[in-house]
C-alpha positions, 0 to 999 in steps of 0.5 A: 349461187355463183359458187354452186354454179362453178363448184358443182360441175368441178366436183362432178367432173373430178368424181367421174374422171377418177372413176374411169379406171374403176370400170376396168377393174370391175369388169375385168374382176368378173374374169377371175382373181388373176386378171383383176390382180394384173389390171390392178397392178398395171394401173398403179403406174398410171395412178402415179403419173396421174398424181404428178400431172394433176398436182402440177396442173393444179399448181398452174391453175392458181396462176391462171385463176389470178390472171383470169381475175385480172382479165389477162387472157394472154398470160392464161394461154402462156401458163396453159402452154407451159403446163402442157409442155411440162406434163408432156415431158413427164409423160415421156418419162412414163411412156418410154418405159411402159412401151419398151420395158413393161415387165420392168415397170410391173416388177416395181409393183409385184414379183408374181410372174403370172401377174407380170405376164398377164399385165404387160400387154395392158401396160403397153396398150395404155402407154399412149394414155400418158401422152393424151392425158398430158394434153387433156388434163392441163387444158381441162383445168384451164377451162375450169379456171376460166369458169367454163366448168360445164365443158370439162364435165360434159367431156368427162361424161362422154369419156366415161360412157365411151370407156364403159361401153367399149370395156364391156364390148372388148372384155366380154366379146360383145356385139361381134367383137373379139373377147380380149379380156385384160387387153380389152380393158386397156383398148377401151381406155386407150380409145376413151382417152383419145376421144377425150383429147379430141373433144378437148381440142374441138371445144378449145380450138373448134369452138374457140373457147377462151384460153 
């Protein structure tokens, strides 16, 4: 029963978090093959970054779990802070090229000029997501290691819902919004990641949950 109480929310949260970018691809895919290719290639850099951040944070979670078992909350906070610092440094490595040299970044994954031209705006818009994730991913993992597994799940549900609604709104120009296409998907993702970071901050510092 205890395993189910902890493991099920973690599994659901991981599934929802990994499905966030799928929404962008599905909605943009209806615009055409060129748009779908541009988004797919543009998301590759975020996928690489996500693996780096998630992998390092998962390693830190091993230590935080041990500290939680020992009742050492102070060490959990120090480890979480160290995790955020390293992830933020990694985020800058991805953020700077994505912001100032999007064509060069896309050139790593494709040599099709049309795809690069269409995808560079997407890359620039999602670049701040590197910084948001460098904070939200480590802190959500810290919540999970302290058995507060439902909080990250609820945050992921809100983030996923926000991204889905805004993606539909901006990609297709619904509810009076301009039709932005590929860049609309990036705008939705950027706002959703910002909302995620704000919710993490509120739940940890506003509600004073243990970390």
